[in-house]
PANUTI-449547 format. One record per residue (C-alpha): residue number from 0; y negated, z, x negated. Coordinates in steps of 0.001 Angstrom, whole numbers, plus 500000, padded with zeros to 6 digits. Layout:
// residues N
num / north / up / east
NUM / Y / Z / X;
...
//
This chain:
// residues 404
num / north / up / east
0 / 332971 / 115665 / 728668;
1 / 330198 / 113281 / 729709;
2 / 331124 / 110801 / 732428;
3 / 329304 / 107493 / 732439;
4 / 329030 / 105523 / 735680;
5 / 328111 / 102026 / 734590;
6 / 326041 / 099937 / 736960;
7 / 326990 / 096299 / 737479;
8 / 324355 / 095205 / 739944;
9 / 323796 / 092015 / 737972;
10 / 327223 / 090740 / 738949;
11 / 326876 / 088396 / 741925;
12 / 328651 / 089464 / 745102;
13 / 329031 / 087498 / 748346;
14 / 328092 / 088897 / 751714;
15 / 330713 / 091342 / 752894;
16 / 333196 / 090047 / 755509;
17 / 332476 / 090409 / 759198;
18 / 334848 / 090531 / 762156;
19 / 334737 / 086743 / 762368;
20 / 335546 / 086357 / 758676;
21 / 338358 / 088833 / 758795;
22 / 339922 / 087215 / 761842;
23 / 340584 / 084195 / 759652;
24 / 342533 / 086402 / 757282;
25 / 344548 / 088189 / 759937;
26 / 347959 / 088693 / 758487;
27 / 351199 / 090246 / 759443;
28 / 350703 / 093799 / 758359;
29 / 351883 / 094624 / 761889;
30 / 355420 / 094264 / 760581;
31 / 354902 / 097388 / 758538;
32 / 352364 / 099257 / 760604;
33 / 354849 / 101633 / 762208;
34 / 357603 / 101425 / 759671;
35 / 356680 / 104522 / 757815;
36 / 357313 / 107797 / 759523;
37 / 358443 / 110009 / 756657;
38 / 361818 / 111150 / 755474;
39 / 362963 / 114000 / 757662;
40 / 364185 / 116973 / 755626;
41 / 366771 / 114937 / 753838;
42 / 367763 / 111290 / 754231;
43 / 370425 / 109185 / 755771;
44 / 373545 / 108514 / 753760;
45 / 372808 / 106417 / 750695;
46 / 374592 / 103098 / 750406;
47 / 375734 / 101875 / 747001;
48 / 375682 / 098115 / 746607;
49 / 376720 / 098047 / 742974;
50 / 379014 / 100029 / 740747;
51 / 376289 / 100771 / 738253;
52 / 375709 / 104480 / 737559;
53 / 372791 / 106268 / 739160;
54 / 369539 / 106274 / 737241;
55 / 368880 / 109531 / 735380;
56 / 366672 / 112099 / 737033;
57 / 363015 / 111551 / 736219;
58 / 360674 / 114176 / 734876;
59 / 358609 / 114064 / 738042;
60 / 357734 / 117086 / 740113;
61 / 359086 / 118025 / 743506;
62 / 357604 / 116276 / 746506;
63 / 355388 / 119149 / 747528;
64 / 353720 / 119774 / 744188;
65 / 351789 / 118114 / 741422;
66 / 353461 / 116422 / 738494;
67 / 354750 / 118776 / 735820;
68 / 354688 / 116046 / 733178;
69 / 351538 / 114011 / 732376;
70 / 351858 / 110593 / 733994;
71 / 350667 / 109002 / 730765;
72 / 353847 / 110177 / 729024;
73 / 356074 / 107554 / 730597;
74 / 359757 / 107775 / 729756;
75 / 360685 / 104610 / 727840;
76 / 364402 / 104072 / 727200;
77 / 365296 / 102197 / 724038;
78 / 366991 / 099505 / 726107;
79 / 368280 / 098898 / 729598;
80 / 366521 / 099576 / 732883;
81 / 363521 / 101745 / 733494;
82 / 363725 / 104628 / 735957;
83 / 362314 / 102523 / 738771;
84 / 362880 / 101281 / 742302;
85 / 361567 / 098870 / 744880;
86 / 360254 / 100594 / 748006;
87 / 359814 / 099068 / 751453;
88 / 358582 / 100351 / 754802;
89 / 360422 / 098498 / 757541;
90 / 361883 / 098828 / 761004;
91 / 365216 / 097478 / 762158;
92 / 363338 / 094689 / 763940;
93 / 361906 / 093573 / 760566;
94 / 365351 / 092701 / 759217;
95 / 365009 / 088939 / 758894;
96 / 361452 / 089173 / 757583;
97 / 362517 / 091586 / 754850;
98 / 365536 / 089387 / 754101;
99 / 363056 / 086663 / 753120;
100 / 361352 / 089059 / 750717;
101 / 364630 / 090297 / 749248;
102 / 365739 / 086751 / 748452;
103 / 362418 / 086095 / 746737;
104 / 362646 / 089249 / 744625;
105 / 366323 / 088843 / 743757;
106 / 366099 / 085134 / 742910;
107 / 362942 / 085393 / 740842;
108 / 363623 / 088734 / 739140;
109 / 366082 / 091406 / 740216;
110 / 369345 / 089483 / 739828;
111 / 368832 / 090011 / 736095;
112 / 367909 / 093726 / 736307;
113 / 369666 / 095217 / 739367;
114 / 366985 / 097775 / 740219;
115 / 367498 / 100065 / 743205;
116 / 365773 / 099503 / 746538;
117 / 364591 / 102333 / 748800;
118 / 363966 / 101574 / 752473;
119 / 361960 / 103953 / 754691;
120 / 361713 / 103852 / 758474;
121 / 360308 / 105840 / 761367;
122 / 363727 / 105608 / 763041;
123 / 367258 / 105633 / 761594;
124 / 368280 / 102282 / 760135;
125 / 371043 / 100603 / 762113;
126 / 374316 / 099371 / 760630;
127 / 373291 / 095717 / 760713;
128 / 370126 / 096369 / 758715;
129 / 372030 / 098340 / 756087;
130 / 374939 / 095903 / 755906;
131 / 372812 / 092799 / 755395;
132 / 370264 / 094260 / 752989;
133 / 373016 / 095909 / 750930;
134 / 374815 / 092574 / 750630;
135 / 371690 / 090828 / 749346;
136 / 370465 / 093382 / 746800;
137 / 372017 / 093593 / 743346;
138 / 371087 / 097244 / 742785;
139 / 371739 / 100334 / 744882;
140 / 370255 / 100382 / 748370;
141 / 369103 / 103646 / 749900;
142 / 367837 / 104362 / 753408;
143 / 365581 / 107190 / 754530;
144 / 363805 / 108464 / 757625;
145 / 360339 / 109957 / 757306;
146 / 359536 / 113435 / 758705;
147 / 357375 / 113790 / 761783;
148 / 354644 / 115652 / 759889;
149 / 354108 / 112583 / 757691;
150 / 353680 / 110273 / 760683;
151 / 351620 / 112224 / 763221;
152 / 348167 / 113697 / 763822;
153 / 347471 / 116643 / 761503;
154 / 346317 / 119820 / 763200;
155 / 342642 / 119414 / 762232;
156 / 342265 / 116067 / 764021;
157 / 340572 / 116034 / 767439;
158 / 342902 / 113614 / 769225;
159 / 340465 / 112984 / 772074;
160 / 337771 / 112000 / 769580;
161 / 340285 / 109765 / 767809;
162 / 341236 / 108134 / 771119;
163 / 337602 / 107295 / 771882;
164 / 337232 / 105756 / 768422;
165 / 340235 / 103493 / 769091;
166 / 338787 / 102425 / 772435;
167 / 335436 / 101630 / 770836;
168 / 337045 / 099612 / 768051;
169 / 339126 / 097712 / 770595;
170 / 335956 / 096748 / 772463;
171 / 334416 / 095583 / 769194;
172 / 337601 / 093636 / 768384;
173 / 338123 / 095304 / 765030;
174 / 341485 / 094316 / 763635;
175 / 344093 / 097035 / 764359;
176 / 341190 / 099128 / 765628;
177 / 343079 / 100287 / 768722;
178 / 346368 / 101014 / 766917;
179 / 347609 / 104568 / 766441;
180 / 350733 / 103550 / 764514;
181 / 348693 / 101485 / 762056;
182 / 346639 / 104563 / 761233;
183 / 349778 / 106646 / 760717;
184 / 351112 / 103930 / 758412;
185 / 347926 / 103833 / 756314;
186 / 347874 / 107615 / 755983;
187 / 351562 / 107651 / 755052;
188 / 351136 / 104973 / 752370;
189 / 348070 / 106787 / 751050;
190 / 349501 / 110265 / 750737;
191 / 353158 / 110631 / 751616;
192 / 355464 / 107769 / 750653;
193 / 355823 / 109096 / 747110;
194 / 356784 / 112549 / 748417;
195 / 359938 / 111300 / 750144;
196 / 363166 / 112875 / 748798;
197 / 364751 / 109510 / 748002;
198 / 361926 / 108701 / 745580;
199 / 361956 / 111967 / 743644;
200 / 364338 / 110799 / 740936;
201 / 362213 / 107752 / 740071;
202 / 359217 / 107337 / 737793;
203 / 358087 / 103818 / 738791;
204 / 357857 / 101911 / 742069;
205 / 357269 / 098328 / 743191;
206 / 356113 / 097964 / 746784;
207 / 357566 / 095040 / 748733;
208 / 356650 / 094104 / 752287;
209 / 358392 / 091750 / 754743;
210 / 357792 / 087981 / 754505;
211 / 356227 / 087862 / 751044;
212 / 356793 / 085106 / 748502;
213 / 357157 / 085227 / 744728;
214 / 356214 / 081795 / 743427;
215 / 357183 / 082125 / 739757;
216 / 360127 / 083240 / 737658;
217 / 359549 / 086721 / 736285;
218 / 361172 / 086576 / 732864;
219 / 360179 / 090071 / 731798;
220 / 360463 / 093588 / 733213;
221 / 357116 / 094604 / 734775;
222 / 358175 / 098270 / 734804;
223 / 358830 / 098209 / 731053;
224 / 355608 / 096284 / 730470;
225 / 353654 / 098980 / 732310;
226 / 355242 / 101768 / 730271;
227 / 354948 / 100032 / 726901;
228 / 351284 / 099208 / 727470;
229 / 350434 / 102611 / 729009;
230 / 349512 / 101146 / 732382;
231 / 349608 / 103283 / 735518;
232 / 348677 / 100970 / 738394;
233 / 348727 / 097192 / 738843;
234 / 347713 / 094467 / 741263;
235 / 347779 / 090699 / 741819;
236 / 345155 / 090294 / 744570;
237 / 341844 / 092009 / 745248;
238 / 339165 / 091482 / 747867;
239 / 336358 / 093090 / 749846;
240 / 337464 / 095478 / 752583;
241 / 336487 / 094972 / 756195;
242 / 333277 / 097024 / 756306;
243 / 333548 / 098404 / 759834;
244 / 336868 / 100136 / 759102;
245 / 335579 / 102426 / 756325;
246 / 331907 / 103315 / 756939;
247 / 332141 / 106856 / 755488;
248 / 334991 / 106621 / 752978;
249 / 332553 / 106574 / 750079;
250 / 330880 / 109748 / 751327;
251 / 334259 / 111445 / 751053;
252 / 334829 / 109949 / 747606;
253 / 331447 / 111249 / 746392;
254 / 332275 / 114679 / 747759;
255 / 335499 / 114597 / 745747;
256 / 333594 / 113576 / 742598;
257 / 331216 / 116518 / 743073;
258 / 333979 / 119029 / 743787;
259 / 336432 / 117814 / 741118;
260 / 334577 / 116468 / 738087;
261 / 337570 / 117536 / 735988;
262 / 339643 / 114732 / 737532;
263 / 337265 / 111842 / 736837;
264 / 338427 / 109633 / 733960;
265 / 335965 / 109202 / 731115;
266 / 336354 / 105420 / 731045;
267 / 336694 / 105039 / 734808;
268 / 336307 / 101899 / 736918;
269 / 333179 / 102931 / 738795;
270 / 331460 / 099728 / 737706;
271 / 334072 / 097751 / 739662;
272 / 333754 / 099914 / 742784;
273 / 329973 / 100199 / 742887;
274 / 326941 / 098030 / 742137;
275 / 324577 / 100965 / 741686;
276 / 326338 / 103496 / 739484;
277 / 328176 / 105225 / 742315;
278 / 325514 / 105619 / 744990;
279 / 327220 / 103129 / 747313;
280 / 330632 / 101443 / 747544;
281 / 330788 / 097659 / 747272;
282 / 334108 / 097600 / 749225;
283 / 336214 / 096015 / 746472;
284 / 339854 / 097025 / 746623;
285 / 343239 / 096045 / 745250;
286 / 345445 / 094581 / 747974;
287 / 348167 / 097189 / 748104;
288 / 350932 / 095232 / 749836;
289 / 351798 / 094379 / 746235;
290 / 351554 / 097177 / 743739;
291 / 353611 / 098379 / 740818;
292 / 352755 / 101883 / 739750;
293 / 353685 / 105211 / 738263;
294 / 354915 / 107760 / 740765;
295 / 354004 / 110687 / 738524;
296 / 350348 / 109693 / 738856;
297 / 350579 / 109811 / 742638;
298 / 352279 / 113212 / 742368;
299 / 349605 / 114524 / 740010;
300 / 347136 / 117249 / 741003;
301 / 344268 / 114809 / 740545;
302 / 345626 / 112326 / 743085;
303 / 346777 / 115016 / 745524;
304 / 343334 / 116636 / 745413;
305 / 341756 / 113238 / 746031;
306 / 344018 / 112455 / 748979;
307 / 343580 / 115920 / 750486;
308 / 339783 / 115587 / 750350;
309 / 339891 / 112287 / 752215;
310 / 342585 / 113437 / 754625;
311 / 340665 / 116537 / 755701;
312 / 337614 / 114405 / 756472;
313 / 339633 / 112595 / 759137;
314 / 338706 / 108994 / 758375;
315 / 342245 / 107732 / 758844;
316 / 341836 / 108533 / 762562;
317 / 338084 / 108755 / 763207;
318 / 337605 / 105407 / 761498;
319 / 340433 / 103129 / 760301;
320 / 340822 / 103761 / 756607;
321 / 343464 / 101632 / 754934;
322 / 345739 / 102655 / 752090;
323 / 344385 / 099808 / 749939;
324 / 340837 / 101211 / 749521;
325 / 342289 / 104722 / 749151;
326 / 344564 / 103669 / 746277;
327 / 341819 / 101517 / 744786;
328 / 339114 / 104172 / 744798;
329 / 341600 / 106652 / 743352;
330 / 342562 / 104260 / 740565;
331 / 338891 / 103483 / 739928;
332 / 337952 / 107150 / 739566;
333 / 341038 / 108893 / 738189;
334 / 342285 / 106288 / 735713;
335 / 340728 / 104701 / 732686;
336 / 340045 / 101019 / 733307;
337 / 342625 / 099945 / 730739;
338 / 345329 / 101827 / 732677;
339 / 345007 / 099339 / 735555;
340 / 346703 / 095981 / 735015;
341 / 346291 / 092548 / 736603;
342 / 349644 / 090701 / 736668;
343 / 348470 / 087128 / 736173;
344 / 352059 / 085936 / 735655;
345 / 353442 / 087118 / 739010;
346 / 352743 / 084391 / 741572;
347 / 352550 / 086038 / 744992;
348 / 351808 / 085391 / 748648;
349 / 351262 / 087709 / 751574;
350 / 349704 / 086009 / 754555;
351 / 347020 / 084779 / 754268;
352 / 346290 / 085089 / 750525;
353 / 347878 / 083526 / 747453;
354 / 347835 / 084549 / 743830;
355 / 348912 / 081547 / 741742;
356 / 348673 / 081667 / 737921;
357 / 345511 / 079818 / 736984;
358 / 346708 / 078168 / 733777;
359 / 348735 / 074983 / 734303;
360 / 351008 / 075477 / 731285;
361 / 351865 / 078955 / 732482;
362 / 352718 / 077640 / 735954;
363 / 355040 / 075042 / 734449;
364 / 356683 / 077463 / 732037;
365 / 357326 / 079974 / 734828;
366 / 358584 / 077279 / 737239;
367 / 355954 / 078249 / 739792;
368 / 356047 / 076613 / 743219;
369 / 352513 / 077533 / 744335;
370 / 349636 / 075125 / 744827;
371 / 346852 / 076152 / 742398;
372 / 344275 / 075053 / 744973;
373 / 345433 / 077968 / 747118;
374 / 344756 / 080558 / 744409;
375 / 342459 / 083230 / 745851;
376 / 341521 / 084865 / 742529;
377 / 338263 / 083010 / 741938;
378 / 337108 / 082549 / 745537;
379 / 334004 / 084208 / 746916;
380 / 335711 / 087077 / 748738;
381 / 338001 / 087919 / 745835;
382 / 337095 / 090872 / 743616;
383 / 339303 / 089679 / 740744;
384 / 336479 / 087684 / 739168;
385 / 334431 / 090875 / 739213;
386 / 337315 / 092783 / 737580;
387 / 337286 / 090302 / 734683;
388 / 333481 / 090504 / 734468;
389 / 333081 / 094269 / 734328;
390 / 336009 / 094686 / 731936;
391 / 334747 / 091891 / 729666;
392 / 338065 / 090069 / 729949;
393 / 338467 / 086387 / 729130;
394 / 339142 / 084368 / 732242;
395 / 342137 / 082024 / 732126;
396 / 341666 / 078370 / 731372;
397 / 340985 / 076361 / 734518;
398 / 339433 / 079135 / 736602;
399 / 336201 / 077191 / 737232;
400 / 338179 / 074433 / 738947;
401 / 339422 / 076969 / 741503;
402 / 336082 / 078520 / 742437;
403 / 334434 / 077871 / 745826;
//
């Protein structure tokens, strides 16, 4: 198989964000930064919030291994729900922030579908958290605690070196640069959330974080759409990563490409990730606080090999690698471009960015409440315009009116 890395250096790109730029974007990812210590051995008692039967077991592999069924062979029931769940990292203290998100998801979508919701925490969930979230969610609610080994320094990390890196980043005022828990969270989201026992029966996931907004009615099932159209990963927002947090991540990615050419998709998205055919990384990434994806892909040998390569290089702790560039580089290398989907119809906000459907008729039809002037898609620091360019997609009507 010949792999073509297509150069897109002709596509204009703004200067990459600096500390000053990123400070303007500073959001509330703190709410989730320590919420993900893995699911210890088993889980806490599941709580049923509906009388609907449990979803059938998926064809996915066990948490510790690679997928036994190709992730492209998605199970598609003739009717009814997909084998899918929402998944949220949260602490007990995040209760009222996640309540906001639950109301958004239920009102705009899940009250018609009753999908399950899996909550993960670094501590046991308290009775109040479980009582209130169970009352608000129309599907089953399930609560798990993450194992220590998924939320701690692996044995190959020099903790003194990591400590000095945090001190240096704090002096340079790099966002979350001095945080240990943020690094554990990013590593967990990159390589361990999908291995939790509570998620093993599911094939699809939709990540939801505290205090998000869904601006538009979702009159279709995104999980079914993904399966029917053979999509594996999806996004609504994309942007350039903060450069100083990932200086060597591309070196690790290139090492993976050299060591595992068998995993690189023939029609990969290298031309979105790189301006020069793969020599350097342009820092584009999908913003992973919203993502709908196939769990069997994350369980696959290709993804596990990719994560293990990055993990052993130590960048989660010696730098401050985020899960968003990790997922994005993986999707760009391991998936064909047409397996990644942009959900134009799902209006979304996570501080400080908004995705608002560009087309006015669509906004009216979907009863969207977002201001189109706030739409980030076509702004200078968004990578969505680039995604349309390199994939030769037709931009929606009205996009020029929303550019900087």
